[in-house]
N, C-alpha and C positions, 0 to 999 in steps of 0.2 A: 370461056367456061364450057364444060361438057354438058350438053342438054340431051336428055332422053325424052323424045316427044311422046313416048308411049307409057312411061313409068306411072304417070298419074292420069292416064286416059280414063274417062268415065268416073273419076273420083270427084268428090265435093269436099271443099275445105273452107274453114274460116280462119281469118288472120286479124288479130288486133294490132294497133299501132301501124296500120297499113299505109298511112299517108307519107311516111318518110323512113329513112334509115333501114334497119334490119327488117322491119315489118313490110316495108315497100319492096325490098329485095326478095323477101319470101313470097309475096303475092305475085310478083313478076315471074319468078322462077316456077311457081306452081302452074300459072297459066301457060307458060312456055312448054311445060311438060305434060299438058293435056287436061289439067284440072279446071273445074268451075269453082270460083272463089267468091265469098262474101268478105269484104274487107271493112273493118271498123276503125274509126278514129274520131277524135273531136275536131280535127283539122279538116273541115269540109272542103275547103279549096284544094288542099293537097289530094284529097280523095277524088274530087271531081277531075282533076288533071290526070290522075292515074287511071280512072275509069275511061276517059277518052283514049288513052294509050292502049289499054288492054282489051277493050271491046266487050262484046256481049257475054263473054264468060266471066266477067267480073262485075259484081254489084257493090257499089259504095254505100255504106250505111253509117250515119253518125252514131258513135257509140262511146259513151263515157264508161270505162270499165269499172269505175268505183260505184256505179249504179247497177244494181243487180238486174233490174228490168231491162236495161239496155243490153246487157250481155245475153240475157235469155232471148231477147228479140233478134240478136245477131244469129243465134243458133236456129231459131224458128224460121228466119228469113232464108237461110241456106236450104232448109228442108222444104219449105213451101216453094222456093224458086227452082231448086235443082233436084229435089226428090229424096235426099238423104244427107247424112254427114259421115264422112269417112276419116277426116283428119282435121285437127284443130291446132293452131299455132298461137300461143298467147305471148305476145311480144311487148305490148305497151308498157312503158316505164319511163321514169324521170326521177330527179332528186332535187332537193334543196340543201346545199352544202352548208355545214356548220360544225364547229367543234361541239362535243357533247355538252360541255359546260355552258355553252352559249345557245344551244338549240331550243327553239320554242316548241311547245306542244303542237302548235299548228303545223310547223314544218315537219316534225316527226310523223304526225298523222297523214300529211300529204303524201310523203314517200311510202309509208307502210301501206296506206290504202291503195295507192296506184300500183305499186310493184308487187304486193303480196295479196291483198284482198281481191284485187282485180283478177289475178290468176286463179284464186280460189273460186270466184264466181264462174270463170271459164271452165275449169275442170268439173265443177258441179254440174253445169248445164250441158256441156258436151258429153260428159259421162252419162247423164240421164238419157240423152237422145240416143247415144250409141247402144246403151242397154236396151232401150225400148225397141229399136229397129232390128237388133240382133246382127250377127256377122262381125262383131268386133270393131276395131278402129284404133287410131293412134292419136295421142296428144303430146305435143312438144311445148314445153314452157321455157322461155328464155330467162335464164338466171344471169350470172356474171362471174368473172374471175373473183370478184369480191364476195362471192358465196363462200370462199375459203380463205382469201387473202384480204385482210383489213386494210383500210387506208385512212389517213387523216381527213377530217371534214366530212366523212361519209358513213358514220356509224349507222344511221337509219337505213341507208341504201344497202350496206353490207348485210345488216340484219335481215332486211326484207328479202334479199336474194338468197341468203342461207335458208330462209323460210321457204322460198320457192323450191329449193332442192328437196327439202324434207317433205313438202306438200307433194312433189312429184313422186317421191319414193312411197309415200302413203297411198297416193293414187294408184301406183303400180300394184301395190299389195291388194287394195280393195277392188280394183276394176279388172285385175288379171283374170279372175275366174269367168269373166264375160268376154274374154278374148281382146280386151282393150289394153293397149300398151301406153305407158306414160313415162316420158323421159324429160330430162332437162339438158339444155345447151348453155354452157357458160362461156360467153365471148370474153376475150381480152380486149385490148385497145382496138376500137373499131372506128373507122372514119365515117361518122354520122354527124348530122347537124348538132346533136347534143355535145359531141366531143370536139367538133371542129374548132371552136374558139381557143381551146387549150393547145391544139396541135399547131395553131398559127403562131404561137410563141416559141421561138427557136430553142430557148433554154429548157422549157417544159418538154418539148418534143424530144430533145436529146436525152433528158432524164428518163423518159419512157424507153427510147431506143436502147439505152444502156442495159435494160433489163429484159429485152425481147430478143431471144437468140436469132430469130429470122429477120430482125432489124427492119420491120415495117409494121404498120397498122393493118388490121384486117379490113377488107371491103365488106359491105353488107352482103354481097353474094357469097363471100367465104363462109359467113355464118348461115346463110340460107341453104347452102349446099349441105352443110352438116345436119341442119334441121330436117330438110327433105329426106336425107338418107334415113334418119331415125324414124320418120313417119312412113317410110316406104316398105314394101314387101321384102326388100333386101335386108331389112333389120327385123324380120318377123320373130326372132327369138331374143330380142333385146328389149328389156324394160327396166325401169327404175334407175337407169344410169344418169350420171351427170357428166356430159362430154365437154371437156375443156377445148375450146377452139381459140387458142391464144398465142400461136407462134412460139410456144415453149415458155411463155412468161411465168407460168406457175412454178417453174423450176428455180426462179430467182427470187425477187421480192418486189414490193410496191415502192415506188420512189417517195421520198419524203417531200410532200408538196407545200409544207409550211413556208419555206422561203418565197414561194410564188403567190400563195393565197392568203397568208396571214396578214391582217392589217398592220401597218407600221406602228411602232411604239410612239 
């Protein structure tokens, strides 16, 4: 990967979901490019391991993004520790899979709260801080290919990620006058702990590969590269976009996973 050690020099950022996957890749990339970072997650062990790796320019903070006070504390910790907030990356997400007709209210709420409400809290408090300190800033929210392409068993996740895109566009509209840019990144299939179990099944992996023109899954760094670009000065006139980072997958369709995931008759 290409690293610019100066692009984020003297910048301060926060990252949610930093203990693994795309969030971890984003935090690593930010520190490598000169930023000071506060990373939040509920996985305290994963955060601790990452903090040992990244050193003094990374602060690990337990953060449940469905709790507004936790997200607000993530922002205030960055400001109190490093003096400001220039960029925010709201990555945390997960899902509980189910067909709509079988889905419980609790499973719907779990996914919507984590994937959408958690991003709302992030944009709200990062936006407040950036307005208060002046000088603009950038917010990047991680959505998904499923923000546009539905899939079986994931109506709640797809709905939440579509909401993340509209929230990002609304944030771009409302925060733009303050010089704050808000964008979304929509990853396709990415080799993370969340997706790993599916990719370990050859038939499922091949079903995905049939629909991805580049014939591979993304790495967390592939997604981090796009997110860091959107938050950098290189993208200073870009806001409100939803950037698909999917190896061309959006051009095809989502595989029908019912043969793999549906319970037997």
